[in-house]
N, C-alpha and C positions, 0 to 999 in steps of 0.2 A: 395243582398237579394231579393228573389222573393216575390211579394205580391199576395195574393189570396183574392179575394173579392167575397163573396157570398151575393147576394141581399136579405137581410132579410127584407127589406122594401124599396119600390121604392123611398120613400122620405127621406131615411136616409142621413145624411150629417154630416160632410164633407166626401167625398169619396177620396180614394187614387188618386194621380195624374195620375197613370196608367189607371184608369177607364176613366177619362176625355179624355186622349189621345186616348184610344181605341174607344170611342164613336165618337170622332172627325174624326178618320180614317174611321170608318164605314160610317159616313155621307158623307164624301168626296169621298171615293173610291167604296163603295158597296151600294150606295143609290138606290136600285132597289128592286122589288118584285120577288124573284125567283120562287114563286109558281104560278104566274099568267102571266109570260112573258117569251119570248124565245130570247130576244135580248142579246147582249154581256154582258152588265152590270148585267143583271139578272142572267145569267149563272155564271158569276164570283161570285156573291153574294151567289148563291146556292153552289158553290164549297167551298167557305170560311165557310159557315155554316156547311157543311159536315166535313170539316177539323177540325173545332172547336169541333164538336160532337165527333169525333174520339179521340181528345186530352182529352176531359172530360172523356170519357169511359176508356181510358188508365189510367188516373189519379186515377179513382175510382176502377180500376181493374174490 
């Protein structure tokens, strides 16, 4: 079963385990500022953000 989490409040708790896993991955793998840098990690972060935005757009049609 897929879980969908829409942040209705930044402090809401508990969150689904998938949210914790996604945040941990983002911190470990994409911890860069894509809008202010041009190094490899920042470019990867920018690509991931774009990919996620495309998925969200497709989800909402």
